[in-house]
C-alpha positions in Angstrom: 119.9 -21.4 326.2 116.3 -21.7 324.5 114.2 -18.7 324.4 110.5 -19.2 325.3 108.0 -17.5 323.4 104.4 -17.0 324.5 101.6 -19.0 323.1 98.5 -17.5 321.4 96.4 -18.4 324.2 98.8 -16.9 326.5 99.1 -13.5 324.2 95.5 -13.8 324.1 94.8 -14.0 327.9 97.1 -11.1 328.1 95.0 -9.2 325.6 91.8 -9.8 327.3 93.4 -8.7 330.4 94.8 -5.2 329.7 97.9 -3.6 329.0 99.8 -4.2 331.8 99.5 -8.1 331.5 100.5 -7.4 327.6 103.7 -5.0 329.0 104.5 -7.6 331.3 104.5 -10.8 328.9 106.9 -9.0 326.6 108.7 -7.7 328.9 109.7 -11.2 330.1 111.1 -12.3 326.5 113.1 -9.5 326.8 114.5 -10.3 329.5 115.5 -13.9 328.3 116.7 -11.4 324.9 119.3 -10.0 327.6 120.0 -13.4 329.0 120.9 -14.6 325.6 122.9 -11.8 324.2 125.1 -11.8 327.3 125.5 -15.6 327.2 126.8 -15.0 323.4 129.2 -12.3 323.9 130.7 -14.6 327.0 131.0 -16.9 324.3 132.7 -14.5 321.9 135.2 -13.1 323.8 135.9 -17.0 325.2 136.5 -17.7 321.2 138.4 -14.6 320.4 140.7 -15.7 323.2 141.0 -19.3 322.1 142.3 -17.8 318.7 144.7 -15.5 319.7 146.5 -18.8 321.6 145.9 -20.6 318.4 147.7 -18.3 316.5 151.0 -17.7 318.5 154.0 -18.8 317.4 157.9 -18.3 317.8 157.2 -15.4 315.3 154.9 -12.9 317.6 155.7 -14.9 321.0 157.6 -16.0 323.3 157.0 -19.5 322.4 160.0 -21.4 321.4 160.3 -22.7 317.7 159.4 -26.0 318.9 156.8 -25.7 320.0 155.2 -24.4 316.3 154.1 -27.7 315.2 154.4 -29.4 311.8 152.0 -27.2 310.2 154.0 -24.0 310.8 157.0 -25.0 308.9 157.1 -23.8 305.3 157.4 -26.8 303.1 158.1 -24.7 299.6 161.5 -26.8 299.1 162.9 -30.2 300.7 164.4 -30.1 303.7 166.5 -32.9 302.9 170.1 -31.3 303.5 172.5 -32.2 299.9 174.2 -35.5 299.9 171.2 -37.3 301.3 168.8 -39.5 298.9 167.2 -37.7 296.2 163.4 -37.6 296.7 160.8 -39.9 294.9 161.2 -43.8 294.7 164.5 -45.2 295.9 166.0 -47.6 293.6 165.5 -51.3 293.9 162.2 -49.9 296.0 159.3 -52.3 294.9 156.3 -49.8 293.6 152.6 -50.7 294.1 151.7 -50.3 290.2 148.3 -51.5 290.0 148.4 -55.5 288.8 146.5 -57.1 285.8 143.8 -59.6 287.1 144.0 -63.1 285.3 139.8 -63.4 285.8 137.9 -60.1 285.3 134.5 -60.1 285.5 133.4 -58.8 282.8 135.3 -58.6 279.0 134.1 -56.2 276.6 135.5 -56.2 273.0 135.9 -53.9 270.8 136.2 -54.7 266.8 137.6 -53.5 264.2 135.3 -53.2 261.3 137.5 -50.9 258.7 141.1 -50.5 257.8 142.2 -47.4 259.2 144.1 -46.6 256.4 142.0 -47.2 252.9 138.9 -48.1 254.5 138.6 -51.6 253.3 135.9 -53.6 255.5 137.2 -56.0 257.9 134.4 -57.7 259.0 135.5 -61.2 257.5 139.0 -61.2 258.8 140.4 -63.2 261.0 141.4 -61.6 264.2 145.6 -62.2 264.9 146.1 -61.1 268.3 144.2 -59.0 270.8 145.4 -55.6 273.1 143.6 -56.0 276.2 143.7 -52.2 278.7 142.0 -53.1 282.3 139.9 -50.6 284.4 139.2 -51.5 288.1 136.1 -49.5 288.8 133.3 -49.9 291.9 129.7 -51.1 290.0 126.8 -48.7 290.0 124.7 -50.1 293.4 120.6 -50.1 294.2 118.2 -50.7 295.8 117.3 -54.2 294.4 113.6 -55.7 295.3 112.8 -59.7 295.7 109.5 -60.8 295.6 109.1 -63.5 297.5 105.6 -65.4 297.0 104.4 -68.5 299.0 102.4 -70.9 296.8 98.5 -71.7 298.2 97.2 -74.8 297.5 94.1 -76.5 298.4 94.2 -80.5 299.4 91.7 -82.3 297.1 91.6 -85.0 300.2 90.8 -83.0 302.9 90.1 -79.3 302.1 92.5 -77.6 304.0 94.6 -74.4 302.6 98.3 -74.9 302.2 100.9 -72.4 302.4 104.4 -71.9 301.0 106.8 -71.0 303.9 108.7 -67.8 303.9 112.4 -67.8 304.4 113.3 -66.4 308.3 113.1 -63.3 308.4 110.3 -62.7 305.9 107.6 -61.7 308.0 106.0 -58.3 306.5 104.6 -57.4 302.8 107.0 -55.3 302.0 110.1 -54.7 304.2 114.1 -54.4 304.2 116.6 -56.7 304.2 119.7 -57.8 305.9 121.7 -55.7 303.6 120.1 -52.8 304.4 120.1 -53.4 307.9 123.8 -54.1 307.8 124.4 -51.0 306.0 122.7 -48.8 308.7 124.2 -50.6 312.1 127.7 -49.8 309.8 127.5 -46.1 309.1 125.9 -45.7 313.3 128.0 -47.8 315.1 131.5 -48.0 313.1 131.4 -45.1 312.4 129.5 -42.9 314.4 127.7 -41.1 312.1 124.1 -39.3 312.7 121.1 -41.0 311.7 120.4 -38.1 309.3 123.5 -38.1 307.3 123.2 -42.3 307.2 119.7 -41.3 305.9 121.5 -39.1 303.2 124.4 -41.4 302.5 121.5 -44.0 301.5 119.9 -41.4 299.3 123.2 -40.4 297.4 124.4 -43.7 296.6 121.2 -45.9 296.2 118.8 -43.1 295.1 116.4 -44.5 297.9 115.3 -42.6 301.0 115.0 -44.8 303.7 112.9 -43.3 307.2 115.1 -42.2 310.3 113.3 -44.6 312.3 113.9 -47.5 310.5 118.0 -47.1 310.0 117.5 -46.2 314.2 116.0 -49.5 314.5 118.1 -51.6 312.2 121.2 -49.7 314.6 119.6 -50.9 317.5 118.9 -54.6 316.1 
């Protein structure tokens, strides 16, 4: 229930009309408050009843143990009986260890500049080998701006002004590209993320705030 409060104009009119009109105006608000309080009380009772039903199990009611569900079981120790397979990976099971990439996107060299034992400079000493460690990570993502510049040329023969043709989709002086629109549609239609949270995701990940209206339009398109 939405409480309708009197506007400034209604209050002024009631004030001009006299005490009785002011009393009627605020009695209407009081009645709405009482109705709202009644609705909240009914909802509170319903929530308490629902919570009481959810808290019932085989220990505090006549419900059978099978109705307790997995979350009611205490898992302080393994449920496996003695003599069965031990916990953890089983012998012969191939693990899912991260495998080395044969073609890393970037390579950072960490040189040896001096001997760690005596401090002798090793800058002119040949490298005998490399120890390699690989890190799999997500690169920093950000909004990139591409400036499309169409040439303007005047024909020396006829004097006509000729302009370069922009790519399809580049129609405004400033606009968002297909990558932004794809993200907006993906969050909203594939994962049902509300438009307000979608805007917050863009700001958190890309440090760029996009208007909610733009996101809605991108999802529709």
